[in-house]
C-alpha positions as CSV (number, residue, x, y, z in Angstrom):
1,X,-77.5,-60.9,-338.1
2,X,-75.4,-59.7,-335.2
3,X,-74.3,-62.1,-332.6
4,X,-75.8,-59.8,-330.0
5,X,-79.3,-60.3,-331.5
6,X,-81.1,-63.3,-330.3
7,X,-83.3,-65.3,-333.0
8,X,-86.9,-65.4,-332.1
9,X,-87.8,-68.9,-333.3
10,X,-86.4,-72.2,-332.7
11,X,-85.7,-72.7,-336.4
12,X,-83.8,-69.5,-336.6
13,X,-82.0,-70.5,-333.4
14,X,-81.1,-73.9,-334.9
15,X,-80.0,-72.4,-338.2
16,X,-77.9,-69.9,-336.3
17,X,-76.3,-72.5,-334.1
18,X,-72.5,-73.0,-334.7
19,X,-70.7,-76.0,-333.3
20,X,-68.1,-75.2,-330.7
21,X,-65.3,-76.4,-332.9
22,X,-66.2,-74.1,-335.6
23,X,-66.5,-71.1,-333.5
24,X,-63.8,-68.4,-333.6
25,X,-61.8,-68.3,-330.5
26,X,-62.5,-65.5,-328.2
27,X,-59.3,-63.6,-327.6
28,X,-58.3,-63.9,-323.9
29,X,-57.5,-60.9,-322.0
30,X,-53.8,-60.3,-322.0
31,X,-52.5,-60.9,-318.5
32,X,-50.0,-58.3,-317.3
33,X,-46.4,-59.4,-317.7
34,X,-45.0,-60.6,-314.5
35,X,-42.6,-58.2,-312.9
36,X,-39.0,-59.5,-312.8
37,X,-38.1,-60.9,-309.4
38,X,-35.9,-58.7,-307.4
39,X,-33.1,-60.4,-305.5
40,X,-33.9,-60.5,-301.8
41,X,-32.4,-57.7,-299.9
42,X,-29.5,-59.0,-297.7
43,X,-30.4,-59.3,-294.2
44,X,-28.5,-56.9,-291.9
45,X,-25.8,-58.6,-290.0
46,X,-26.5,-58.7,-286.4
47,X,-24.5,-56.3,-284.3
48,X,-22.8,-58.1,-281.5
49,X,-23.2,-56.3,-278.3
50,X,-20.9,-57.5,-275.6
51,X,-23.0,-58.5,-272.7
52,X,-21.7,-57.5,-269.4
53,X,-20.1,-60.4,-267.6
54,X,-22.0,-61.5,-264.6
55,X,-20.7,-59.9,-261.5
56,X,-18.5,-62.2,-259.5
57,X,-16.6,-61.8,-256.4
58,X,-12.9,-61.0,-257.0
59,X,-10.6,-64.0,-256.7
60,X,-8.4,-63.5,-253.7
61,X,-4.7,-63.5,-254.5
62,X,-3.0,-66.2,-252.6
63,X,0.7,-65.7,-252.0
64,X,2.6,-68.9,-252.7
65,X,3.9,-70.3,-249.5
66,X,7.7,-70.8,-249.5
67,X,8.8,-74.3,-250.2
68,X,10.5,-75.8,-247.2
69,X,11.5,-79.3,-246.3
70,X,9.3,-81.2,-244.0
71,X,9.9,-80.6,-240.3
72,X,12.7,-82.7,-239.0
73,X,12.0,-85.2,-236.3
74,X,13.5,-84.5,-232.9
75,X,17.1,-85.5,-233.3
76,X,18.8,-87.7,-230.6
77,X,21.8,-86.3,-228.8
78,X,24.4,-88.0,-230.9
79,X,22.9,-86.8,-234.2
80,X,22.4,-83.2,-232.9
81,X,26.0,-83.1,-231.6
82,X,27.3,-84.3,-235.0
83,X,25.1,-81.8,-236.9
84,X,26.3,-78.9,-234.8
85,X,30.0,-79.9,-235.2
86,X,29.5,-80.1,-239.0
87,X,28.0,-76.6,-239.0
88,X,30.8,-75.2,-236.8
89,X,33.4,-76.4,-239.3
90,X,32.0,-74.4,-242.2
91,X,30.9,-71.1,-240.6
92,X,33.2,-68.1,-240.9
93,X,31.6,-66.0,-238.2
94,X,29.9,-66.7,-234.8
95,X,26.3,-68.0,-235.2
96,X,23.7,-67.5,-232.5
97,X,21.7,-70.3,-230.9
98,X,18.4,-69.1,-232.4
99,X,19.8,-69.4,-235.9
100,X,21.1,-72.9,-235.3
101,X,17.7,-73.8,-233.8
102,X,15.9,-72.6,-236.9
103,X,18.2,-74.5,-239.2
104,X,18.0,-77.8,-237.3
105,X,14.4,-77.2,-236.2
106,X,15.2,-78.0,-232.6
107,X,14.4,-76.1,-229.4
108,X,16.7,-73.2,-228.7
109,X,17.3,-74.3,-225.1
110,X,18.4,-77.7,-226.3
111,X,20.8,-76.2,-228.9
112,X,22.4,-74.0,-226.2
113,X,22.8,-76.9,-223.8
114,X,24.4,-79.2,-226.4
115,X,26.8,-76.4,-227.5
116,X,27.9,-75.8,-223.9
117,X,28.4,-79.6,-223.5
118,X,30.5,-79.7,-226.6
119,X,32.7,-76.9,-225.4
120,X,33.3,-78.5,-222.1
121,X,34.1,-81.8,-223.8
122,X,36.7,-80.3,-226.1
123,X,38.4,-78.6,-223.1
124,X,38.4,-81.8,-221.1
125,X,39.8,-83.8,-224.0
126,X,42.6,-81.3,-224.5
127,X,41.8,-80.7,-228.2
128,X,43.8,-78.0,-230.0
129,X,40.6,-76.1,-230.7
130,X,37.8,-74.8,-228.5
131,X,34.1,-74.0,-229.0
132,X,33.5,-70.6,-227.5
133,X,30.7,-68.1,-227.4
134,X,31.8,-64.8,-228.9
135,X,30.1,-61.7,-230.5
136,X,26.7,-63.1,-229.7
137,X,27.2,-66.5,-231.2
138,X,29.3,-69.7,-231.2
139,X,32.4,-70.5,-233.2
140,X,35.4,-72.8,-233.1
141,X,38.7,-71.2,-232.1
142,X,42.3,-72.5,-231.8
143,X,43.6,-72.6,-228.3
144,X,46.1,-69.8,-227.2
145,X,48.9,-72.3,-226.4
146,X,49.0,-73.3,-230.1
147,X,48.9,-69.8,-231.5
148,X,52.6,-69.8,-232.6
149,X,52.1,-72.8,-234.8
150,X,48.9,-71.5,-236.3
151,X,50.5,-68.1,-237.0
152,X,53.5,-69.8,-238.6
153,X,51.2,-71.8,-240.9
154,X,48.8,-69.0,-241.8
155,X,51.2,-66.0,-242.1
156,X,54.0,-68.0,-243.7
157,X,56.5,-65.3,-242.9
158,X,54.2,-62.3,-243.7
159,X,53.5,-59.9,-240.9
160,X,49.9,-58.9,-240.5
161,X,50.0,-57.6,-237.0
162,X,48.9,-54.1,-236.0
163,X,51.5,-51.5,-235.2
164,X,52.0,-50.4,-231.7
165,X,50.3,-47.1,-232.4
166,X,47.3,-49.0,-233.8
167,X,47.1,-51.3,-230.8
168,X,47.2,-48.3,-228.4
169,X,44.6,-46.5,-230.4
170,X,42.4,-49.6,-230.5
171,X,42.8,-50.0,-226.7
172,X,41.7,-46.4,-226.1
173,X,38.6,-46.9,-228.3
174,X,37.8,-50.2,-226.6
175,X,37.9,-48.8,-223.0
176,X,36.6,-45.3,-223.7
177,X,33.9,-46.0,-226.3
178,X,32.0,-44.2,-227.6
179,X,34.8,-41.8,-228.1
180,X,35.7,-39.0,-230.5
181,X,38.9,-38.8,-232.6
182,X,40.0,-35.7,-230.7
183,X,39.6,-37.5,-227.4
184,X,41.7,-40.4,-228.6
185,X,44.4,-38.1,-229.8
186,X,44.4,-36.2,-226.4
187,X,44.7,-39.4,-224.4
188,X,47.6,-40.7,-226.6
189,X,49.2,-37.3,-226.9
190,X,49.6,-37.6,-230.7
191,X,47.5,-37.1,-233.8
192,X,45.5,-40.3,-234.4
193,X,43.7,-39.5,-237.7
194,X,45.8,-42.0,-239.8
195,X,45.5,-44.8,-237.2
196,X,41.8,-44.3,-236.9
197,X,41.4,-44.6,-240.7
198,X,43.5,-47.8,-240.6
199,X,41.3,-49.3,-237.9
200,X,38.2,-48.3,-239.8
201,X,39.5,-49.9,-243.0
202,X,40.2,-53.2,-241.1
203,X,36.7,-53.2,-239.7
204,X,37.9,-53.2,-236.0
205,X,36.1,-50.0,-235.2
206,X,33.0,-48.3,-236.6
207,X,31.2,-44.9,-236.4
208,X,28.3,-44.8,-234.0
209,X,26.8,-41.3,-234.3
210,X,28.1,-37.9,-233.4
211,X,28.7,-35.9,-230.2
212,X,25.8,-33.5,-229.6
213,X,28.0,-30.6,-228.4
214,X,30.7,-30.6,-231.0
215,X,29.2,-32.7,-233.8
216,X,32.4,-34.8,-234.0
217,X,32.0,-38.5,-235.0
218,X,32.0,-41.1,-232.2
219,X,33.7,-44.4,-232.6
220,X,33.3,-47.8,-231.0
221,X,34.7,-51.3,-231.4
222,X,32.9,-53.6,-234.0
223,X,31.6,-57.1,-233.9
224,X,34.8,-58.2,-235.7
225,X,36.8,-56.8,-232.8
226,X,34.9,-59.1,-230.4
227,X,35.3,-62.0,-232.8
228,X,39.0,-61.6,-233.2
229,X,39.5,-61.4,-229.4
230,X,37.1,-64.2,-228.7
231,X,34.9,-62.0,-226.5
232,X,31.1,-62.0,-226.2
233,X,30.9,-58.4,-225.2
234,X,33.2,-55.5,-224.2
235,X,32.3,-56.2,-220.5
236,X,34.6,-59.2,-220.8
237,X,37.7,-56.9,-221.4
238,X,40.2,-57.2,-218.6
239,X,40.4,-54.5,-216.1
240,X,42.8,-51.7,-216.7
241,X,43.4,-50.9,-213.1
242,X,46.6,-53.0,-212.7
243,X,48.1,-51.3,-215.7
244,X,47.4,-47.7,-214.8
245,X,49.9,-45.4,-213.0
246,X,49.2,-44.3,-209.5
247,X,48.9,-40.7,-210.5
248,X,46.3,-41.3,-213.2
249,X,43.9,-38.7,-211.8
250,X,46.6,-36.0,-211.9
251,X,47.4,-36.9,-215.6
252,X,43.8,-36.8,-216.6
253,X,43.3,-33.4,-214.9
254,X,46.5,-32.0,-216.6
255,X,45.2,-33.2,-220.0
256,X,42.0,-31.2,-219.5
């Protein structure tokens, strides 16, 4: 009898009953084989995008202030006189009051007054040196009456004086400046090209432009000239009137 056919009576059903442990196992449906696991795909690396920096105001460039000592207190007269004397001993050219005032951080008027007082004191005391204003500044000079001793010590037998021709040419430039080389030669009556070059090389004269009509160079005395003569300006040069001949006008007209 087929298992699909059901018995009609209870006896048949009982006779056909098979205990569970004797029954043939029903084949289970084959489950599909699991697919092999695929390794997880690598996550894409994040692309770093540079974020724009937040807009900020540009930092102003601050120039470093020059380092300078603290402002000096107002010096008393004794300290100021001593400081000025110390500076005068080491300078090699005249120094103006404004420069000394900046160095010592004192009022310019006070510096000028103390320098004038020092100069008067040296003269009254009869020192061998003098403090004079020359070439726009102040400097210590030896007194003229002691010049022979100073020259003997400095020169030591070597002659460093200008020649007579150089002195004459320098005098013409000093009193006629600005003047051309041709005008100097006409006044002296000789060619002065070589002497002019000598005075230029020694720094006693300098070029100061050119003459508009002829284009010739003009010459004038230099600051070194004032310094060597102890003058503050060419206006302090002595007058030439006592040294000129009586017929100077006739000589000048003849040279023209």
